[in-house]
C-alpha positions as CSV (number, residue, x, y, z in Angstrom):
1,M,33.6,32.3,-44.2
2,A,30.5,30.0,-44.0
3,E,29.8,27.9,-41.1
4,Q,30.3,24.5,-41.6
5,T,27.2,21.9,-41.1
6,K,27.1,18.0,-40.6
7,R,25.0,17.7,-43.8
8,G,27.7,19.5,-46.0
9,T,30.5,16.8,-45.0
10,P,30.8,13.2,-46.3
11,P,29.0,10.5,-44.6
12,I,30.7,7.6,-42.7
13,K,29.5,4.0,-43.7
14,V,28.6,1.4,-41.5
15,Y,28.7,-1.9,-42.8
16,C,26.2,-4.4,-40.7
17,L,24.2,-7.5,-40.9
18,P,20.6,-7.0,-41.3
19,E,19.9,-8.2,-37.4
20,Q,22.2,-5.6,-36.2
21,R,20.7,-2.9,-38.5
22,N,17.3,-3.9,-36.9
23,Q,19.1,-3.7,-33.7
24,L,20.5,-0.1,-34.2
25,L,16.9,1.0,-35.4
26,V,15.7,0.0,-32.4
27,L,18.1,1.4,-30.1
28,A,18.1,4.8,-31.7
29,A,14.2,4.9,-31.4
30,N,14.4,4.2,-27.7
31,A,16.7,7.0,-27.7
32,N,14.3,9.3,-29.7
33,L,17.2,9.9,-32.0
34,S,18.0,9.3,-35.8
35,V,19.9,6.2,-36.4
36,S,23.1,8.7,-37.6
37,S,22.8,10.7,-34.3
38,Y,22.7,7.7,-32.3
39,L,25.9,6.2,-33.7
40,L,27.7,9.5,-33.7
41,R,26.8,10.0,-30.0
42,V,27.8,6.1,-29.0
43,G,30.9,6.7,-31.6
44,L,32.0,9.5,-29.6
45,G,31.6,8.2,-26.0
46,Y,28.4,10.1,-25.2
47,R,26.0,8.5,-22.6
48,V,22.8,7.8,-24.6
49,R,19.6,8.2,-22.5
50,G,16.6,6.2,-23.8
51,M,13.0,7.4,-23.8
52,L,12.3,4.3,-21.7
53,D,13.0,6.2,-18.6
54,H,10.4,8.8,-19.5
55,R,7.5,6.3,-20.0
56,R,8.6,4.7,-16.5
57,V,8.1,8.1,-14.6
58,E,4.9,8.6,-16.5
59,E,3.9,5.2,-15.2
60,L,4.8,5.9,-11.9
61,V,3.1,9.5,-11.9
62,R,-0.3,7.3,-12.8
63,I,0.5,4.7,-9.9
64,N,1.2,7.9,-7.7
65,G,-2.2,9.0,-8.6
66,D,-3.8,6.1,-7.8
67,L,-2.3,6.1,-4.6
68,G,-3.5,9.4,-3.8
69,R,-7.3,8.7,-4.7
70,L,-7.0,5.8,-2.6
71,G,-5.5,7.9,0.6
72,G,-8.3,10.5,0.0
73,L,-10.6,7.6,0.4
74,L,-9.2,6.7,3.8
75,K,-9.2,10.2,4.9
76,L,-12.8,10.4,4.2
77,W,-13.5,7.2,6.4
78,L,-11.2,8.5,9.1
79,T,-13.0,11.9,9.1
80,N,-16.4,10.0,9.6
81,D,-17.8,11.6,6.4
82,E,-21.4,10.9,6.0
83,R,-20.6,9.7,2.4
84,T,-18.4,6.8,3.8
85,E,-21.2,5.6,6.3
86,A,-21.7,2.7,4.3
87,F,-18.0,1.4,4.4
88,G,-17.3,-1.4,6.5
89,E,-14.5,-2.7,8.1
90,A,-14.0,-5.3,5.1
91,T,-14.0,-2.2,2.8
92,I,-11.2,-0.6,4.6
93,R,-9.4,-3.6,5.0
94,A,-9.7,-4.1,1.0
95,L,-8.4,-0.3,0.6
96,L,-5.6,-0.9,2.6
97,G,-4.5,-3.9,0.8
98,K,-5.0,-1.9,-2.4
99,I,-2.9,0.7,-1.0
100,G,0.0,-1.9,-0.4
101,D,-0.2,-3.4,-3.6
102,T,0.1,-0.1,-5.2
103,Q,3.3,0.4,-3.1
104,D,4.7,-2.6,-4.2
105,T,4.0,-1.7,-7.7
106,I,5.6,1.6,-7.2
107,H,8.6,-0.4,-5.9
108,E,8.9,-2.8,-9.0
109,V,8.9,0.0,-11.5
110,M,11.3,1.8,-9.6
111,Q,13.6,-1.0,-9.4
112,Q,13.3,-1.7,-13.2
113,V,14.2,1.9,-13.5
114,V,17.3,1.3,-11.3
115,L,18.4,-1.8,-12.7
116,S,17.8,-0.7,-16.4
117,G,20.7,1.6,-16.3
118,T,18.5,4.3,-17.5
119,G,17.4,2.6,-20.8
120,Q,21.4,2.4,-22.2
121,Q,22.4,-0.9,-23.2
122,D,25.9,-1.9,-23.6
123,L,27.2,-2.6,-27.4
């Protein structure tokens, strides 16, 4: 007996308004799924995770790299490296301010990820 595939079965039609169709297209794209796969998963009660999470994680990785570079500069200064002799107190204070700003940015992005509910929207 041949294995049955989804393509070999009749489709289910969904009637919707143009605005609803556009919204479904956006939601499916955010989840990196076709509209058919998206509707099937939602209809069967599966949790659909959006690609938004991956974008936010990439953003956090970039911000973390910035923080690492700033920390490296501070470490050079603290070890009295000759390359940092020109660094004055104002430069170090600016560097510490930049590190604080970067930490705030990380906190904001993390908060957005948590509040977004992993990119899933309620229908």
